[in-house]
N, CA, C and O atoms as a DFTB+ gen file, in Angstrom:
568 C
 N C O
     1  1     181.121     177.899      68.463
     2  2     179.713     177.144      68.194
     3  2     179.493     175.927      69.246
     4  3     180.276     175.051      69.615
     5  1     178.382     176.145      69.532
     6  2     178.190     175.167      70.660
     7  2     177.899     173.774      70.246
     8  3     177.506     173.546      69.102
     9  1     178.065     172.866      71.086
    10  2     177.788     171.323      70.936
    11  2     176.373     171.230      70.559
    12  3     176.049     170.220      69.933
    13  1     175.551     172.028      70.804
    14  2     173.964     171.997      70.360
    15  2     173.820     172.319      68.977
    16  3     173.091     171.721      68.186
    17  1     174.557     173.298      68.727
    18  2     174.464     173.659      67.064
    19  2     175.222     172.872      66.288
    20  3     174.901     172.708      65.111
    21  1     176.412     172.224      66.854
    22  2     177.118     171.127      65.890
    23  2     176.260     169.966      65.781
    24  3     176.266     169.418      64.678
    25  1     175.418     169.399      66.813
    26  2     174.640     168.272      66.626
    27  2     173.452     168.662      65.601
    28  3     173.122     167.916      64.679
    29  1     172.928     169.744      65.826
    30  2     171.793     170.190      64.966
    31  2     172.297     170.193      63.321
    32  3     171.589     169.810      62.390
    33  1     173.479     170.639      63.218
    34  2     174.131     170.863      61.590
    35  2     174.240     169.107      61.454
    36  3     173.883     168.564      60.408
    37  1     174.631     168.514      62.318
    38  2     174.885     167.149      61.997
    39  2     173.760     166.179      61.741
    40  3     173.887     165.220      60.980
    41  1     172.733     166.439      62.354
    42  2     171.362     165.523      62.220
    43  2     170.626     166.206      61.301
    44  3     169.681     165.540      60.876
    45  1     170.745     167.509      60.757
    46  2     169.611     168.024      60.168
    47  2     170.385     168.403      58.719
    48  3     171.571     168.732      58.753
    49  1     169.726     168.343      57.580
    50  2     170.077     168.485      56.386
    51  2     169.835     169.925      55.936
    52  3     168.720     170.350      55.636
    53  1     171.108     170.741      55.905
    54  2     171.307     171.996      55.268
    55  2     171.314     171.857      53.800
    56  3     171.353     170.759      53.243
    57  1     171.271     173.143      53.096
    58  2     171.614     173.062      51.679
    59  2     172.787     172.829      51.181
    60  3     173.028     172.644      49.988
    61  1     173.723     172.829      52.264
    62  2     175.324     172.557      52.047
    63  2     175.493     171.310      51.947
    64  3     176.668     171.104      51.644
    65  1     174.811     170.199      52.065
    66  2     174.894     168.865      52.142
    67  2     173.987     168.287      51.078
    68  3     172.880     168.779      50.855
    69  1     174.466     167.224      50.411
    70  2     173.776     166.632      49.529
    71  2     173.405     165.096      50.084
    72  3     174.156     164.317      50.672
    73  1     172.252     164.946      49.775
    74  2     171.616     163.588      50.509
    75  2     171.859     162.496      49.437
    76  3     171.539     162.648      48.258
    77  1     172.459     161.362      49.945
    78  2     172.805     160.301      49.054
    79  2     172.084     159.040      49.368
    80  3     172.194     158.503      50.471
    81  1     171.425     158.612      48.512
    82  2     170.541     157.283      48.863
    83  2     171.358     156.237      48.586
    84  3     171.762     156.011      47.446
    85  1     171.678     155.477      49.680
    86  2     172.641     154.296      49.670
    87  2     172.178     153.370      48.827
    88  3     173.019     152.733      48.192
    89  1     170.982     153.128      48.657
    90  2     170.394     151.960      47.755
    91  2     170.872     152.229      46.522
    92  3     171.301     151.310      45.824
    93  1     170.864     153.509      46.091
    94  2     171.074     153.907      44.290
    95  2     172.696     153.587      44.338
    96  3     173.230     153.073      43.354
    97  1     173.322     153.854      45.311
    98  2     174.767     153.733      45.377
    99  2     175.008     152.062      45.385
   100  3     175.962     151.602      44.757
   101  1     174.362     151.441      45.910
   102  2     174.703     149.951      46.100
   103  2     174.357     149.446      44.580
   104  3     175.156     148.722      43.985
   105  1     173.140     149.860      43.988
   106  2     172.649     149.188      42.647
   107  2     173.796     149.505      41.891
   108  3     174.336     148.539      41.352
   109  1     174.410     150.843      41.679
   110  2     175.325     151.202      40.652
   111  2     176.558     150.423      40.919
   112  3     177.174     149.927      39.976
   113  1     176.971     150.280      42.192
   114  2     178.193     149.607      42.322
   115  2     177.768     147.842      41.844
   116  3     178.629     147.026      41.515
   117  1     176.824     147.651      41.885
   118  2     176.626     146.240      41.614
   119  2     176.555     145.962      40.212
   120  3     177.038     144.952      39.702
   121  1     175.926     146.896      39.569
   122  2     176.107     146.989      38.009
   123  2     177.582     147.015      37.521
   124  3     177.977     146.310      36.592
   125  1     178.390     147.905      38.234
   126  2     179.762     147.933      37.791
   127  2     180.364     146.578      37.897
   128  3     181.011     146.023      37.009
   129  1     180.065     146.068      39.161
   130  2     180.730     144.728      39.404
   131  2     180.104     143.695      38.432
   132  3     180.855     142.817      38.008
   133  1     178.896     143.705      38.060
   134  2     178.478     142.991      37.129
   135  2     179.268     142.933      35.876
   136  3     179.693     141.872      35.418
   137  1     179.487     144.287      35.241
   138  2     180.048     144.253      34.054
   139  2     181.544     143.956      34.071
   140  3     182.194     143.664      33.067
   141  1     182.028     144.059      35.313
   142  2     183.529     143.430      35.374
   143  2     183.594     142.102      35.270
   144  3     184.535     141.609      34.648
   145  1     182.437     141.147      35.959
   146  2     182.436     140.084      35.869
   147  2     182.393     139.347      34.736
   148  3     183.005     138.282      34.659
   149  1     181.577     139.895      33.614
   150  2     181.267     139.452      32.463
   151  2     182.488     139.765      31.457
   152  3     182.328     139.411      30.289
   153  1     183.561     140.328      31.775
   154  2     184.454     140.693      30.884
   155  2     185.364     139.552      31.310
   156  3     186.001     139.074      30.371
   157  1     185.579     139.001      32.497
   158  2     186.364     137.962      32.918
   159  2     185.722     136.576      32.658
   160  3     184.604     136.227      33.036
   161  1     186.860     135.645      31.754
   162  2     186.459     134.408      31.440
   163  2     187.494     133.435      31.796
   164  3     188.711     133.566      31.665
   165  1     186.944     132.598      32.189
   166  2     187.820     131.273      33.078
   167  2     188.260     130.383      32.019
   168  3     187.425     129.676      31.453
   169  1     189.560     130.343      31.673
   170  2     190.093     129.761      30.673
   171  2     189.983     128.203      30.697
   172  3     190.082     127.481      29.705
   173  1     189.745     127.763      32.081
   174  2     189.598     126.075      31.946
   175  2     188.142     126.013      31.627
   176  3     187.835     124.852      31.357
   177  1     187.285     126.711      31.569
   178  2     185.530     126.518      31.240
   179  2     185.720     126.678      29.818
   180  3     184.781     126.096      29.274
   181  1     186.531     127.218      28.908
   182  2     186.424     127.465      27.599
   183  2     186.382     126.115      26.824
   184  3     187.310     125.321      26.978
   185  1     185.624     125.904      26.222
   186  2     185.603     124.708      25.240
   187  2     186.245     124.933      23.726
   188  3     185.715     125.683      22.906
   189  1     187.321     124.268      23.497
   190  2     187.882     124.417      22.413
   191  2     187.186     123.636      21.315
   192  3     186.806     122.496      21.579
   193  1     186.962     124.201      19.974
   194  2     186.268     123.273      18.986
   195  2     186.991     122.271      18.397
   196  3     187.988     122.629      17.771
   197  1     186.713     121.005      18.447
   198  2     187.632     119.831      18.170
   199  2     187.286     119.809      16.471
   200  3     186.194     119.998      15.935
   201  1     188.495     119.536      15.886
   202  2     188.650     119.397      14.378
   203  2     188.855     117.951      14.152
   204  3     189.597     117.213      14.800
   205  1     188.045     117.618      13.074
   206  2     187.897     116.184      12.848
   207  2     188.469     116.184      11.439
   208  3     188.451     117.131      10.653
   209  1     189.081     114.735      11.206
   210  2     189.557     114.388       9.836
   211  2     188.923     113.091       9.609
   212  3     189.092     112.144      10.377
   213  1     188.157     113.039       8.509
   214  2     187.434     111.574       8.159
   215  2     188.367     111.014       7.200
   216  3     188.905     111.676       6.312
   217  1     188.551     109.721       7.414
   218  2     189.030     109.065       6.450
   219  2     188.044     108.072       5.621
   220  3     187.269     107.312       6.203
   221  1     188.142     108.145       4.307
   222  2     187.359     107.601       3.509
   223  2     188.054     106.485       2.311
   224  3     189.102     106.685       1.697
   225  1     187.184     105.320       2.190
   226  2     187.713     104.483       1.125
   227  2     186.581     103.917       0.516
   228  3     186.097     102.831       0.834
   229  1     186.027     104.914      -0.657
   230  2     184.776     104.311      -1.272
   231  2     184.879     103.292      -2.262
   232  3     185.885     103.233      -2.970
   233  1     183.885     102.437      -2.389
   234  2     183.706     101.358      -3.308
   235  2     183.058     101.699      -4.739
   236  3     183.299     101.144      -5.811
   237  1     182.158     102.772      -4.472
   238  2     181.553     103.167      -5.847
   239  2     181.150     104.609      -5.834
   240  3     181.229     105.197      -4.755
   241  1     180.715     105.276      -6.921
   242  2     180.132     106.454      -6.897
   243  2     179.237     107.006      -5.940
   244  3     179.232     108.179      -5.568
   245  1     178.462     106.075      -5.555
   246  2     177.162     106.502      -4.554
   247  2     177.723     106.878      -3.338
   248  3     176.964     107.521      -2.614
   249  1     178.881     106.649      -2.895
   250  2     179.357     107.121      -1.552
   251  2     180.095     108.504      -1.477
   252  3     180.636     108.946      -0.464
   253  1     180.030     109.188      -2.838
   254  2     180.492     110.473      -2.964
   255  2     179.792     111.567      -2.357
   256  3     180.274     112.687      -2.190
   257  1     178.390     111.127      -1.964
   258  2     177.426     112.019      -1.156
   259  2     177.813     112.175       0.214
   260  3     177.702     113.237       0.826
   261  1     178.322     110.984       0.747
   262  2     178.598     110.880       2.134
   263  2     179.932     111.648       2.217
   264  3     180.061     112.401       3.182
   265  1     180.727     111.576       1.516
   266  2     182.100     112.273       1.458
   267  2     181.686     113.618       1.365
   268  3     182.155     114.325       2.257
   269  1     180.974     114.168       0.582
   270  2     180.697     115.691       0.491
   271  2     180.019     116.263       1.635
   272  3     180.346     117.408       1.945
   273  1     179.025     115.599       2.402
   274  2     178.529     115.886       3.431
   275  2     179.399     116.108       4.659
   276  3     179.088     116.937       5.514
   277  1     180.705     115.210       4.749
   278  2     181.440     115.817       5.736
   279  2     182.122     116.892       5.330
   280  3     182.350     117.682       6.246
   281  1     182.583     117.243       4.135
   282  2     183.005     118.500       3.651
   283  2     182.201     119.647       4.086
   284  3     182.762     120.620       4.590
   285  1     180.936     119.607       3.929
   286  2     179.887     120.719       4.006
   287  2     179.940     120.865       5.572
   288  3     179.926     122.027       5.979
   289  1     180.002     119.803       6.570
   290  2     179.922     119.885       7.938
   291  2     181.481     120.156       8.399
   292  3     181.973     119.705       9.432
   293  1     182.163     120.981       7.434
   294  2     183.344     121.486       7.945
   295  2     184.384     120.417       8.439
   296  3     185.072     120.691       9.423
   297  1     184.539     119.127       7.754
   298  2     185.730     118.282       8.357
   299  2     186.306     117.960       6.987
   300  3     185.729     117.856       5.905
   301  1     187.742     117.814       7.344
   302  2     188.811     117.408       6.405
   303  2     188.479     115.975       5.976
   304  3     188.187     115.200       6.887
   305  1     188.481     115.546       4.812
   306  2     188.439     114.319       4.324
   307  2     189.674     113.839       3.597
   308  3     190.273     114.534       2.776
   309  1     190.061     112.475       3.980
   310  2     191.295     111.863       3.160
   311  2     190.563     110.873       2.363
   312  3     189.780     110.095       2.908
   313  1     190.780     110.863       1.092
   314  2     189.989     109.652       0.352
   315  2     190.924     108.882      -0.166
   316  3     191.786     109.464      -0.824
   317  1     191.005     107.621      -0.045
   318  2     191.736     106.543      -0.943
   319  2     190.977     105.906      -1.799
   320  3     190.088     105.122      -1.469
   321  1     191.303     106.225      -3.039
   322  2     190.506     105.561      -4.415
   323  2     190.793     104.208      -4.911
   324  3     190.173     103.703      -5.847
   325  1     191.807     103.591      -4.224
   326  2     192.358     102.331      -4.554
   327  2     191.292     101.151      -4.797
   328  3     191.577     100.264      -5.601
   329  1     190.158     101.135      -4.158
   330  2     189.041     100.115      -4.309
   331  2     188.013     100.597      -5.389
   332  3     187.051      99.854      -5.581
   333  1     188.092     101.608      -6.024
   334  2     187.178     102.251      -7.078
   335  2     187.864     102.292      -8.336
   336  3     188.940     102.861      -8.524
   337  1     187.023     101.500      -9.411
   338  2     187.555     101.711     -10.745
   339  2     187.728     103.131     -11.199
   340  3     187.141     104.126     -10.773
   341  1     188.640     103.048     -12.144
   342  2     189.111     104.617     -12.649
   343  2     188.244     105.489     -13.093
   344  3     188.383     106.697     -12.902
   345  1     187.089     104.882     -13.840
   346  2     185.969     105.843     -14.103
   347  2     185.299     106.307     -13.307
   348  3     184.907     107.466     -13.445
   349  1     184.972     105.589     -12.276
   350  2     184.037     105.960     -11.273
   351  2     184.941     106.882     -10.205
   352  3     184.369     107.750      -9.546
   353  1     186.401     106.650     -10.064
   354  2     187.130     107.572      -9.242
   355  2     187.340     108.973      -9.795
   356  3     187.578     109.953      -9.090
   357  1     187.228     108.981     -11.146
   358  2     187.318     110.443     -11.757
   359  2     185.986     111.213     -11.466
   360  3     185.887     112.430     -11.313
   361  1     184.896     110.211     -11.413
   362  2     183.454     111.000     -11.363
   363  2     183.636     111.374      -9.923
   364  3     183.401     112.560      -9.691
   365  1     184.020     110.597      -8.845
   366  2     183.954     111.117      -7.621
   367  2     184.812     112.310      -7.160
   368  3     184.562     113.025      -6.189
   369  1     185.823     112.418      -7.968
   370  2     186.712     113.502      -7.777
   371  2     186.010     114.819      -8.476
   372  3     185.936     115.907      -7.905
   373  1     185.598     114.603      -9.561
   374  2     184.732     115.735     -10.134
   375  2     183.573     116.270      -9.179
   376  3     183.387     117.479      -9.045
   377  1     182.812     115.324      -8.531
   378  2     181.672     115.759      -7.716
   379  2     182.272     116.403      -6.498
   380  3     181.725     117.372      -5.971
   381  1     183.440     115.856      -6.021
   382  2     184.002     116.776      -4.786
   383  2     184.780     117.847      -5.135
   384  3     184.886     118.714      -4.268
   385  1     185.432     118.046      -6.312
   386  2     185.731     119.373      -6.635
   387  2     184.524     120.297      -6.664
   388  3     184.724     121.384      -6.123
   389  1     183.382     120.111      -7.149
   390  2     182.395     120.886      -6.909
   391  2     181.744     121.487      -5.631
   392  3     181.219     122.584      -5.445
   393  1     181.957     120.343      -4.744
   394  2     181.543     120.581      -3.377
   395  2     182.355     121.423      -2.722
   396  3     181.960     122.398      -2.082
   397  1     183.679     121.032      -2.875
   398  2     184.925     121.920      -2.221
   399  2     184.826     123.339      -2.607
   400  3     184.836     124.265      -1.796
   401  1     184.715     123.484      -4.072
   402  2     184.553     124.786      -4.618
   403  2     183.095     125.471      -4.010
   404  3     183.115     126.701      -3.967
   405  1     182.159     124.977      -3.659
   406  2     180.947     125.605      -3.160
   407  2     181.277     126.139      -1.650
   408  3     180.835     127.231      -1.292
   409  1     182.039     125.360      -0.811
   410  2     182.292     125.818       0.297
   411  2     183.504     126.615       0.638
   412  3     183.785     126.914       1.799
   413  1     184.474     127.074      -0.775
   414  2     185.666     127.929      -0.492
   415  2     186.691     126.895       0.172
   416  3     187.539     127.198       1.011
   417  1     186.474     125.683      -0.329
   418  2     187.739     124.814       0.664
   419  2     188.832     124.300      -0.407
   420  3     189.150     125.063      -1.320
   421  1     189.299     123.269      -0.327
   422  2     190.566     122.882      -1.339
   423  2     190.716     121.601      -1.592
   424  3     190.614     120.980      -0.535
   425  1     190.927     120.841      -2.576
   426  2     191.041     119.499      -2.804
   427  2     192.506     119.467      -3.352
   428  3     192.892     120.132      -4.313
   429  1     193.259     118.618      -2.627
   430  2     194.828     118.426      -2.986
   431  2     194.879     116.880      -3.132
   432  3     194.197     116.114      -2.452
   433  1     195.837     116.475      -4.175
   434  2     196.102     115.219      -4.492
   435  2     197.555     114.932      -3.378
   436  3     198.589     115.598      -3.330
   437  1     197.254     113.960      -2.726
   438  2     198.390     113.434      -1.673
   439  2     199.120     112.317      -2.152
   440  3     200.254     112.202      -1.686
   441  1     198.706     111.385      -3.051
   442  2     199.400     110.382      -3.524
   443  2     198.830     109.805      -4.855
   444  3     198.009     110.459      -5.499
   445  1     199.207     108.746      -5.214
   446  2     198.855     108.052      -6.546
   447  2     197.134     108.102      -6.447
   448  3     196.626     108.721      -7.382
   449  1     196.497     107.726      -5.781
   450  2     195.209     107.422      -5.526
   451  2     194.643     108.027      -4.283
   452  3     193.687     107.475      -3.738
   453  1     195.237     109.277      -3.725
   454  2     194.828     109.421      -2.295
   455  2     194.691     110.979      -2.507
   456  3     195.642     111.621      -2.951
   457  1     193.420     111.607      -2.163
   458  2     193.110     113.024      -2.142
   459  2     192.620     113.490      -0.634
   460  3     192.031     112.811       0.206
   461  1     193.019     114.763      -0.566
   462  2     192.595     115.561       0.772
   463  2     191.349     116.646       0.034
   464  3     191.527     117.405      -0.918
   465  1     190.207     116.449       0.734
   466  2     189.317     117.538       0.810
   467  2     189.209     118.396       1.827
   468  3     188.973     117.926       2.940
   469  1     189.324     119.509       1.700
   470  2     189.410     120.440       3.305
   471  2     188.495     121.619       3.106
   472  3     188.592     122.283       2.074
   473  1     187.643     121.907       4.003
   474  2     186.855     123.236       4.107
   475  2     187.511     124.335       4.330
   476  3     188.617     124.167       4.845
   477  1     187.188     125.434       4.107
   478  2     187.751     126.672       4.418
   479  2     188.153     126.996       5.859
   480  3     188.822     128.012       6.053
   481  1     187.780     126.172       6.937
   482  2     188.460     126.259       8.114
   483  2     189.491     125.537       8.521
   484  3     190.004     125.488       9.639
   485  1     189.780     124.943       7.480
   486  2     191.166     123.872       7.543
   487  2     192.391     124.596       6.758
   488  3     192.354     124.835       5.551
   489  1     193.250     124.844       7.431
   490  2     194.451     125.390       6.787
   491  2     195.633     124.311       6.422
   492  3     196.362     123.860       7.306
   493  1     195.728     124.026       5.371
   494  2     196.694     122.822       5.061
   495  2     198.029     123.453       4.515
   496  3     198.010     124.020       3.423
   497  1     199.148     123.369       5.228
   498  2     200.404     123.680       4.857
   499  2     201.362     122.759       4.606
   500  3     201.211     121.608       5.013
   501  1     202.403     123.110       3.950
   502  2     203.320     121.885       3.379
   503  2     202.952     121.180       2.342
   504  3     201.836     121.347       1.849
   505  1     203.838     120.277       1.846
   506  2     203.679     119.331       0.714
   507  2     204.363     118.078       0.783
   508  3     205.422     117.766       1.327
   509  1     203.385     117.316      -0.002
   510  2     204.206     115.770      -0.066
   511  2     204.982     115.645      -1.379
   512  3     204.529     116.182      -2.389
   513  1     206.041     115.014      -1.408
   514  2     206.816     114.811      -2.461
   515  2     206.102     113.901      -3.469
   516  3     205.327     113.044      -3.045
   517  1     206.352     114.062      -4.943
   518  2     205.883     113.145      -5.601
   519  2     206.611     111.732      -5.716
   520  3     207.299     111.348      -6.662
   521  1     206.325     111.084      -4.608
   522  2     206.910     109.772      -4.515
   523  2     206.401     108.329      -5.227
   524  3     206.992     107.277      -5.470
   525  1     205.180     108.737      -5.419
   526  2     204.585     107.693      -6.272
   527  2     205.164     107.543      -7.544
   528  3     206.034     108.345      -7.885
   529  1     204.740     106.450      -8.456
   530  2     205.275     106.092      -9.595
   531  2     204.527     106.868     -10.694
   532  3     203.464     106.457     -11.160
   533  1     205.120     107.996     -11.086
   534  2     204.393     108.559     -12.129
   535  2     204.150     108.060     -13.463
   536  3     203.309     108.617     -14.169
   537  1     204.917     106.896     -13.942
   538  2     204.713     106.145     -14.966
   539  2     203.191     105.487     -14.824
   540  3     202.341     105.688     -15.692
   541  1     202.964     104.779     -13.785
   542  2     201.743     104.269     -13.342
   543  2     200.705     105.204     -13.352
   544  3     199.640     104.831     -13.844
   545  1     200.797     106.435     -12.878
   546  2     199.834     107.330     -12.700
   547  2     199.414     107.800     -14.249
   548  3     198.231     107.881     -14.580
   549  1     200.657     108.141     -15.277
   550  2     200.148     108.436     -16.680
   551  2     199.285     107.402     -17.384
   552  3     198.379     107.636     -18.184
   553  1     199.757     106.110     -16.916
   554  2     198.833     104.791     -17.624
   555  2     197.643     104.912     -17.139
   556  3     196.802     104.386     -17.868
   557  1     197.198     105.427     -16.133
   558  2     195.640     105.460     -15.790
   559  2     195.097     106.590     -16.151
   560  3     193.884     106.691     -16.331
   561  1     195.838     107.465     -16.282
   562  2     195.207     108.849     -16.717
   563  2     194.911     110.053     -15.940
   564  3     194.219     110.997     -16.321
   565  1     195.587     109.908     -14.653
   566  2     195.030     110.758     -13.591
   567  2     195.883     112.002     -13.884
   568  3     195.749     113.018     -13.202
């Protein structure tokens, strides 16, 4: 084969050769590259959700709604009932029990007059021993 024929076959398109549009090839490669980039996550850029524990010391029943709002907003609440009279404290605990039930949470007694209300996104493990005076507890009716 002469050089002329070789150059002719090189510069002309025969049926043997397939024409590839380079712009299509580039766009396919860019799409594949974009898909790979979407799967990669920078660990330092991820924001970790912050969990909050709210401490409350209500003085009357009207503050129960504020405590319940914290539980509904997926925050754990530790409640100290020492400043509330016994009757109102029972009403607050009853109200919060309904709220916790509505959000599939949990209410636990931590001490003589201390309770923990936690929503379903908070997992509470472990237990606190009954170190508070049970006789005092029995007299108050808890």
